[in-house]
C-alpha positions as CSV (number, residue, x, y, z in Angstrom):
1,M,-0.6,18.1,-23.9
2,F,-3.8,16.6,-25.3
3,E,-2.3,13.1,-24.8
4,F,-1.6,13.8,-21.2
5,I,-5.2,14.9,-20.6
6,I,-6.6,11.8,-22.4
7,V,-4.3,9.4,-20.6
8,A,-5.1,11.0,-17.2
9,F,-8.8,11.0,-17.8
10,I,-9.2,7.5,-19.1
11,S,-6.9,6.1,-16.4
12,Y,-8.6,7.9,-13.5
13,F,-12.0,6.7,-14.8
14,M,-10.9,3.1,-15.0
15,G,-9.4,3.3,-11.5
16,S,-12.5,4.9,-10.0
17,I,-14.8,1.9,-10.7
18,P,-15.5,0.6,-7.2
19,F,-15.6,-3.2,-7.9
20,G,-15.5,-4.2,-4.3
21,L,-18.6,-2.2,-3.5
22,I,-20.4,-3.3,-6.7
23,L,-19.7,-7.0,-6.1
24,S,-20.6,-6.8,-2.4
25,E,-24.0,-5.5,-3.3
26,L,-24.5,-8.0,-6.1
27,L,-23.5,-11.0,-4.0
28,G,-25.8,-9.9,-1.1
29,H,-23.3,-8.7,1.4
30,G,-24.5,-5.1,1.5
31,D,-22.5,-1.9,1.4
32,L,-18.8,-2.6,2.2
33,R,-18.5,0.9,3.6
34,K,-20.8,0.0,6.4
35,S,-19.0,-3.3,7.4
36,G,-15.7,-4.3,8.7
37,S,-13.1,-1.6,8.3
38,G,-15.4,0.3,5.9
39,N,-12.9,0.0,3.1
40,I,-14.0,-1.0,-0.4
41,G,-10.8,-3.0,-1.2
42,A,-10.1,-6.8,-1.3
43,T,-9.0,-7.2,2.3
44,N,-12.2,-5.8,3.8
45,A,-14.2,-7.6,1.0
46,M,-12.7,-10.9,2.2
47,R,-13.4,-10.2,5.8
48,V,-17.0,-9.2,5.1
49,G,-18.0,-11.6,2.3
50,G,-15.5,-14.4,2.4
51,K,-12.9,-15.7,0.0
52,K,-15.1,-15.5,-3.2
53,L,-15.8,-11.8,-2.7
54,G,-12.3,-11.0,-1.7
55,I,-10.6,-12.8,-4.6
56,L,-13.0,-11.3,-7.2
57,T,-12.4,-7.8,-5.8
58,L,-8.7,-8.4,-5.8
59,I,-8.7,-9.6,-9.5
60,L,-10.9,-6.7,-10.7
61,D,-9.0,-4.1,-8.8
62,A,-5.8,-5.4,-10.3
63,L,-7.3,-5.5,-13.8
64,K,-8.2,-1.9,-13.7
65,G,-4.5,-1.2,-13.3
66,V,-3.5,-3.6,-16.0
67,I,-5.9,-2.8,-18.8
68,P,-5.1,0.9,-19.4
69,I,-1.4,0.3,-19.1
70,I,-1.5,-2.5,-21.7
71,I,-3.6,-0.3,-24.0
72,F,-1.2,2.6,-23.8
73,L,1.9,0.3,-24.2
74,F,0.2,-1.2,-27.3
75,L,-0.2,2.3,-28.6
76,N,3.5,2.9,-28.0
77,F,3.1,5.8,-25.6
78,S,6.1,7.2,-23.9
79,D,7.4,6.1,-20.5
80,T,6.2,9.4,-19.1
81,L,2.6,8.8,-20.3
82,I,2.7,5.2,-19.0
83,A,3.8,6.5,-15.6
84,L,1.1,9.1,-15.6
85,C,-1.4,6.3,-16.4
86,G,-0.2,4.3,-13.4
87,V,-0.6,7.2,-11.1
88,A,-4.0,8.3,-12.4
89,V,-5.4,4.7,-12.2
90,V,-4.4,4.4,-8.5
91,L,-5.6,8.0,-7.8
92,G,-9.0,6.9,-9.3
93,H,-9.1,3.9,-7.0
94,V,-8.1,5.8,-3.9
95,F,-10.2,8.9,-4.6
96,P,-13.2,7.9,-6.8
97,V,-15.4,10.8,-7.7
98,W,-18.5,8.5,-7.5
99,L,-17.9,7.9,-3.8
100,K,-17.1,11.4,-2.7
101,F,-13.4,10.7,-3.1
102,K,-13.4,7.9,-0.4
103,G,-12.1,4.8,-2.1
104,G,-9.8,1.9,-1.4
105,K,-6.2,1.8,-0.3
106,G,-4.7,1.2,-3.7
107,V,-2.5,-1.8,-3.1
108,A,-3.9,-4.3,-5.6
109,T,-4.2,-1.7,-8.3
110,A,-0.7,-0.4,-7.6
111,V,1.0,-3.8,-7.7
112,A,-0.8,-4.5,-11.0
113,V,0.4,-1.2,-12.4
114,L,4.0,-2.0,-11.4
115,L,3.9,-5.6,-12.7
116,V,2.8,-4.4,-16.2
117,S,4.8,-1.2,-16.5
118,V,8.1,-2.1,-14.6
119,P,7.9,-5.9,-14.1
120,Y,11.1,-6.2,-12.0
121,V,9.8,-3.6,-9.6
122,G,6.4,-5.3,-9.5
123,L,8.0,-8.6,-8.7
124,V,10.0,-7.0,-5.8
125,F,6.6,-5.8,-4.5
126,V,5.0,-9.3,-4.8
127,F,7.9,-11.1,-3.1
128,S,8.3,-8.5,-0.4
129,W,4.6,-8.7,0.3
130,L,4.6,-12.5,0.5
131,L,7.6,-12.6,2.8
132,V,6.3,-10.0,5.2
133,F,2.8,-11.5,5.2
134,A,4.1,-15.0,5.9
135,L,6.1,-13.7,8.9
136,S,3.5,-11.3,10.3
137,R,0.1,-12.4,9.0
138,T,-0.7,-8.7,8.7
139,V,-1.9,-7.5,5.3
140,S,-1.3,-3.8,6.0
141,L,2.3,-4.3,7.2
142,A,3.0,-6.5,4.2
143,S,1.6,-3.8,1.9
144,L,3.6,-1.0,3.4
145,C,6.9,-3.0,3.4
146,A,6.3,-4.1,-0.2
147,V,5.6,-0.6,-1.6
148,L,8.6,0.7,0.2
149,C,10.9,-2.0,-1.2
150,S,9.5,-1.6,-4.7
151,T,10.0,2.1,-4.6
152,I,13.7,1.7,-3.5
153,T,14.1,-0.8,-6.4
154,A,12.4,1.6,-8.9
155,F,15.2,4.2,-8.1
156,W,17.4,2.2,-10.5
157,F,15.0,2.4,-13.4
158,A,13.9,5.2,-15.7
159,T,13.0,8.5,-14.0
160,P,9.3,8.5,-14.8
161,Y,8.9,5.0,-13.2
162,F,10.7,6.0,-10.1
163,I,8.5,9.1,-9.8
164,M,5.4,6.9,-10.4
165,S,6.6,4.4,-7.7
166,L,7.3,7.2,-5.3
167,V,3.9,8.8,-5.8
168,L,2.2,5.3,-5.3
169,C,4.2,4.8,-2.2
170,I,3.1,8.1,-0.7
171,L,-0.5,7.4,-1.6
172,I,-0.5,3.9,0.0
173,F,1.2,5.2,3.1
174,Y,-1.3,8.0,3.3
175,R,-4.2,5.6,3.0
176,H,-2.7,3.3,5.6
177,K,-2.2,6.0,8.3
178,E,-4.7,4.5,10.7
179,N,-3.2,1.0,10.1
180,I,0.2,2.4,10.9
181,K,-1.1,3.7,14.2
182,R,-2.6,0.3,15.0
183,I,0.7,-1.5,13.9
184,L,2.7,0.7,16.3
185,N,0.4,0.1,19.2
186,G,0.0,-3.6,18.5
187,T,-3.7,-3.7,17.7
188,E,-3.7,-4.2,13.9
189,L,-5.8,-7.2,12.8
190,K,-3.9,-10.3,11.6
191,F,-5.2,-13.1,9.4
192,K,-5.4,-16.4,11.2
193,K,-3.4,-19.4,9.8
């Protein structure tokens, strides 16, 4: 029980660091929550501050999913604890206590978690995302399709990782509810070629 609490606490804390917001302020772009979509993730960071801010945010949001998983894998923790770590990290990103539980949408952190904990599932996510984005030029649609495909793939792996993938899928769909409405009515923003 103690291990569960430690893993959940450390993972949530790592996930809750709002790198997009911090970098935006440091690079002189102001508060991301007051610009663009108001989201603190990489897509809004890129729209507000350009490629440099977007890429840095993407890398750091991914690293906060990678680092705790690698640490717990190195410590030879069970699959159940690794899956708990993955969920807690993304929960921290999506609902950070420092920002009154209003964080990012969890995509970069979730794909990083999947790539490190269940590489085949993570690769399905990446390839699905790239394919849908290439066809649609819509980040949100690519993210939703990718998390759905990766969750279906995770069904064939160990139960803790399927449950982790399912929870991440539900979180990402929940955080994209406004995007889903815009996709359905044809008003979702696309990236120009």
